[in-house]
N, C-alpha and C positions, 0 to 999 in steps of 0.2 A: 677660835676655830683655826686660825692660821698657825698658831703655835702647835696645836695638835697635829695638824697636817705636816708641818715642818718636821716635828719629832718622828712621826711615822716614815716620812720620806727618807730622813737621814739615818734613822736608827734601825732601819730593816733593809739592809742591802739586798737581801733576797727578793724583796718586793720590787726594788729597782731593777734587778737582773731580769725578772719576769716581764717588766715593761719593755725591755730591750729585745725580747724575742719576737716582738710584733713588728712587721714590716711597716714603714721603711726604716724604723729605728734600728732593727737588727742590721740592715744593710749599712747604714751610716756608721755604726760602731765597728762593724767588721772591716769596712774599708779603711777607716782610720787606724785601727790596730795593725792591719797589714802594711800600710805605709810606714808606720813607726817601725815595725819589726824589721822591714827591709832595710831601713836606714841604720838601725841598731846593729844589724849583722854586718853591715859594711863598716861601721866604726869600731866594733868590739871593745867597748870600754871595760876597764877592770872594775870600776866602781860606778854605780848608777843610782840615782834617786828618782823614784816615781812619785810625783805629787798627785794626791787625790785618787787613790786606787779603788775606792768604792767596793765593788764586789770581786775585786782581783782579776777581772776579765783580762786586762792587759798584763798584770803582774805574772799570771801563770804562763803567758806566752813569752814574756821577757825571761823568766826562769829557765824555761826550756831552750830558748835561743842562746842564752849566755850561761851555761852551766858552771862555767869557771870564774864568773863575776860575782862580786858582792853587791847585792841589790838591797837598798833601803827603800821601803814603801811607807808613805805617811798618808794619813787621812784624819780629819777631825772627829770622825765617828768612832767612838770606842767599841761599838757593836761591830762595825766593819772590821776593826783590828781583831777582836775575839774570833769572828767567823773566819777571817783569812788565816789566822794562826793555825786553825784546824787542817788547813791544806798541807801543812808541814812541808812547805817548799824548802829545800835544804840550803839554797843560797840566797834566801830572802828574810830580811828583818822587817817586821811590821811595827810600826809606831803610831800612836794616837797623838799627832802633833799638827799644829797650825803651820802652814807653809812660811809665813812671815816670821815666825819665832824659831823655826828650825835653823840649827847651825850645823855647818859641815861643808866640805868641799868635795866634789865628785868629778870624775872624768866626763859624765853626761847626766844631765836632768831631762827627764821626759814627763809629759803630762797629756792626757787625752781628754780634750773638751772640758777642762777644769779652769783654765785661765780665762774663760769667758765670764767667770764670776769675779774676777779680781779687777781692781783698777790697773790698767795696762802699764802705766808708767811705773807705779809703785812695784809691780811684779816684775818688770824688767830690771829695775835697780836692785831688787832682792836677788834675782838671777845672776847678776853680775858678781855678786859676793860669793856665789856657789861653785863657780868653775868657769871653763871656757866654752863648753858646747852644751847646747840645749835644743830639744825638739818638743814643740808644742803643736797641738791642733786647735784651731779656732774656726769660727763661723762668721760669714758676712750676712748681709741682710738678703732674705728670700721669702717667698710667700710662706714656706714651711717654718722658718725660724721666727718670722713675725707672728705666726699663729702660736708657736711653742712658748714664746716669750711671756705672755700673760699667764698661761697655764703654769709655767715654772714659778713665776712670782706668786701666784695663788698658792701653790703647793708648798713652797719653801720660804716665802718672804724675801727672797733674793732675786735681784734682776740679772738678766743675762746681758752682757756687755758685747753686743755684736760689733765687729770692726771689720772694715773692708781690708782686703790684703795690702793695698798700697798705703792706706792709712797707717797700718801696723808697721809696715816697712819704714815709712818715714819717722815714726816715733822711735823705733828700735835703733835706726841709724843715728838719730840725734842723740841717743844715749850711748853711742859708741859700738854697736854691734855690726857685724856683717850679717846680711840677711839673704837667705834663699827661701823661696816660697814655691810650694808645689800644690796644685789643686788636687782635691780628693774626690768630692762628690758634688755634681753640679746642682742637684735638687736641694741639698742641705746648704750648698755653697760653703762646704767646709774645705779647709786647706791646712797643709803642714808647713810649719815655719821652722827652719834650721837656723839657729842663732849661734854666732861665734863671737867671742870677745877676746881682746888681747891680754 
């Protein structure tokens, strides 16, 4: 049963997109995307990698915000890639790839609520190979995220690795990053992390 649910969840990005139309999920996603775009507009990277683009909600906004940048968007779902390519975004290349196997260096790496699925230390080490600047959104523990966690595990077979902002800061600094943390949504306890490495 879990395999079927996981297949449905990851292979049908339009179904996931519909779930995000429901409040409060819509607000959480909108708020996170807005904060990322605000920072991306300040930085104006020439090359950008988006990790885990799903239904291309953030990707479309990145493409519009950075028309002169080269954007690579990766997701492990081949179905997501096929659907996203139909958008014909002129400055975006969509690839079906695993983050940990992806190779390349970028001016900026961004990801919205995907790094909660990774081992944080392993993901930070991988990021350090990919460039100097990274923007991620993560979530801490809240009543909402604690309720969402078993649902996500049931649907996908994957756990959500909730991490408090100061825990993440400590880990990232131990691995050589400078860290700026900005709160996004108090109900979800989401926050944006801006990582810089030398």
